[in-house]
N, C-alpha and C positions, 0 to 999 in steps of 0.2 A: 746556841743554847748553852747556858752555863750549868754546871752541876754543883750543888751545894752539899751533896751527900758523899762522904768518903767512908773510912773504915767505921765511923760512929754509926752511919745508917745500917751498914751490914750488921752490926751487933745489935743495935736498938730494935730493928724490926725483925731480926732473927729469920730473915728470908721470907717473911710473911708476904711482902709486897713484891711484885714483879719489878724487873729493871726498868720496864716502861713507866712506872710510877716515878722513879727517881730521875729519869732522863728528860721528862717533858713537864716542867715546873713553872708555875705562874705566880701571881702577885695581886695585891690590893690597890686599886686606883681610887683616889679620893676617900670617900667613906666606905666602910665595909658594909655592903648591902646584903650580905648573906642572911637568909632567913630559914628557920626550920619549918617543917610542914605545919605544925601546930600554930605557928605565928601567922599564917597566911589564911584569910578567909574569902579569897576570890575563887569562885568555882571553876572558872576557866584555867587559872593557874594551877589549881590543884589537879585538874584532869590531865594537864600537860605533865605534871610531876609524876602522876600516877603511871605514865608510859615510859618512865625512866628506869633503868636497871643498873645495878651495881655489878661489876665484874670482879668475881672472887677466884682465886686459885681453887681448883677443885678439892684439894686436900684441906682447905679451910671451911668446907661445907659438909656437914654430916647430917644425913636424914635419919632421924629416929621417929618412926611411925608417922604421925601427921605434922611433925615439926622438923624444921631444918635448923640446926645449930651452926652458928657462925663463929669462926675463930677470930677474935678482935683483940685489940690492944688499947690500953688507956692512951688517948691521943696526946695528952700533955707530957706524960712520962716517956712515951715511945720516941718523941721528937725533941725532948729536952726543952720544953717550952716554958716561958714565964707564966705565972699563974694568972695573970691578967688577960692572957691571950683568949679570944672568943672560943667557945666550945671546949675549953681546956679538959673538962671532966668527961667529954664524950668518948665514944669508942671508934677506933679506925680499923679498917680491914680490907676495903675494896682497893684494887689497883688501878681501875680505870672506870669509866662510865659508858653507858649505851642508851639507845632509845629505840622503842619499837616503831617501826615504820611499815610493817606489813603483818598479816595474821601470824606469820612465823619468821618474820625477818627483822633482824636487829642491826642497828647501824652504830659504829663506833670509830675510833681512830685506827689507822693501819698499824701504828706501832704498838697498839694494845694487843693485837692478835697477829703476830708476824708470820706465822706458818699454820698449816692445817693442824699439826700436832699441838701447837699452843692453844689453838681454838678448842680442840677437843679436851685439853686439860682445864679449861676455864668453866666456871659456872655463872650463869647470868641470873641475878637475883633481883626481883621486883619487891617493892615494899620495905626496903631497908631505910626507914626514916623515923624521925622522932615525931610521933603523932600526939603526944601528951607531954607537958612540961615535966622535966626531970626524968623522963623515960630514957633508958640505956638499951636500945634494942640489940640483942644478941642472938635472935632467932627470928625466923619468918615461917609461915605455913609451908609445908613441903611442896605444895602445889605452886608456889611462887618461884621455885628454883628450876632453871632450864639448862640443857646442855647444848652443845654445838653439834649439829648434824653435818654441817658442811660450811667451809669457808667460801662463800659464793664469789667474792672478789675483793681485791684490796690494792691500794696504792700508797707509797710512802716516799715523798720527795722532801728533802730537808728544807728547802725553800720553796715549797709548792704545796700541792694537794696531799693530804694524808687522810685515808679513809678505809673502812672495811665494812663489808656486808656479811652478816652471819645468818645462815639458815638454822633456826632453833630446832630442837628435837621433837617439838610438837607445836601445834597451834596454841596461841595464847588467847584464852577465851575471856579473861577477866580484865583486860586492859585494851584501850583503844589506839590503833596506829596514828601516828602523828601525820599531819598534813604538811607538805612541803611547798616552798615558794618555787614553782616550776618555771617562772619566767626567766630565771637565770640573772636577774638584775638585783643589784644591791648598791645603794647610794651612800656617800659619805653623810654622816650625822643621823642615820637611821637609828632609832632607839632599839635597844636590845635587852634581853633577858636570857640568862643561862640557868640551866637546871642540871644538877649532876652531883658528884660525890668528891668535893675538894678535900684533898689530903686523906682520901679514903673514908671520910666521915659519912654519916647518914645524909640522905638527900637534902641539898640546900638549893633555895631559889634565890637568885641575885639579879636585881635590875639596876638602874642608875647608871647604864652603860650605853655607848654608841659606837658606830663605825667611825674609825679615824682615817682609814685609807682604804678604799675599795678597789684601787688600781692594780695591785699585783695579780699575776696569772695564778689561778687556782685557790686563792685564799684572800681574805681581807684582814685588816688589822683593827682591833677594837680595844676599848679600856675596860674589859670585863674583870670582875673580882673572882679570880679562879686560881686554883692551886693544882699541883700534881694530884692525880686521881680524878680531876675534871676532864682529863684527856678523853675524848670520845663523847663529851656532853653535847647535847642539841643546844644550838644558839638560836633563840626565836626573835622575830620581829615583834617588838612590844606593842605595836598598833594592830597587827593582823593576826598574831598567834601562829603564823607559819614559821617552820624551820627555815633558817637562812644559812646554817652551816654547822660545822663540827669543831669544837674547840681542840687544838692540837699542839700549840707551842706558846711559850711566853717567858716572862722574866723570873728571876729567882724568887722563891717563896718567903724565905725568912732571913733575918739578920740577927747577929748576936747583940745582946743587951746584958753586959756583964757576963755571968756564967750561964744564962739561959737565952732562949731566942724568942723573937716576936715577929709578927708579919712584917714583910717588906712592904712599905707604903710609898706610893708614887703620886705625883699630881695627876689629876684626870687626863692631862695632855702630855705627861712626862713618861720617862723611860721608854722602852722599846715597843710596848703595847703586846697585845695577845694575838696570836695568829689563829684564824678560824678558816678551816676549809670551806670554800663556797659550795653550797648544796648543788649547784650545777654540775660539779665534778662527779657526783655520785647519783643524782636523781634519775638518770636514764636507766639505772639498774633497779629502781624501786617502782614496782607496779602501782598504779593509781589506786587509792582507796575508793570504796564505794561513794563516800561523801564527796570526794574530788570529782569523780565521774558524774555525780548528780549535779554538782555545781556547773560543770561544763554544759550539761544538757539544759539546765535551767537558763543559761545565758543564750541558748540557741533559739531564739524567738520563732524563727521559721519552722523549726522542728516541732516546737510546742504547738504552734498553730495547726500544723498537719496532724499531730497526735490528737489534738482536741477535736478536729473534724472527723477523724476516724472513730473516736469514741462516740460522737453524736450519731454517726451512721450506724 
């Protein structure tokens, strides 16, 4: 993994973003497919996005009554971007992404919460998204902010699986846990969608991607349009809506264009690709949702026949 942030990043971001943000950085493949929430009218995608959380440093979230104020920076200014760069005027603040996989269980990348202390210092914020054109969200309802009760488990292998499971400080009542592909199988060319917080921006949904290489142990390689801040994002099967993995590593984000920077762009089949921890590496630690359990029962014909007979009796 290359690093593009040196002294400039330390000054420009003023310590707002964690080191994990700068160390695990990604890129655009082919066209930039990132969309804001307000640009998406697919109910299923919006529900998936609704289960996405932004990881903020605790000191960048201040609860005042019913509202939580988020410390953010102007995206373009903070990263010295060229003005034609997408989302230039938006605000950046999250250092990683996560997703709800249980009533009080959040999944992210292992390098996002490296220790119990780091977990306790973070805040997990739902609803940090642009829901109306021109909106610059700098706050969310206080009820959308959660703390870390416990770091349930994590792994971080530079060329392998990278994941963490966080028990939140209370149950999440207003968002639905995502369903996982528990078969442990993922094939080359599987179409993918990623939802998270690229460069710490408000929630972005990006499709137009696929699996390039499913053979490595613990992870697969894809051509997802992702950036630093997407680390921990859930990567979905575009056909089933099931989570296939967690975005963890990739190419450099930006390249210089004169005295400003633009997104690094690669052919769809070029550059190194983005590494995604296979969901099989973490799924055993995620209890099945009620919906998943129901689907299993529904497929058990013999059980249903027995149940039907019992009800008739």
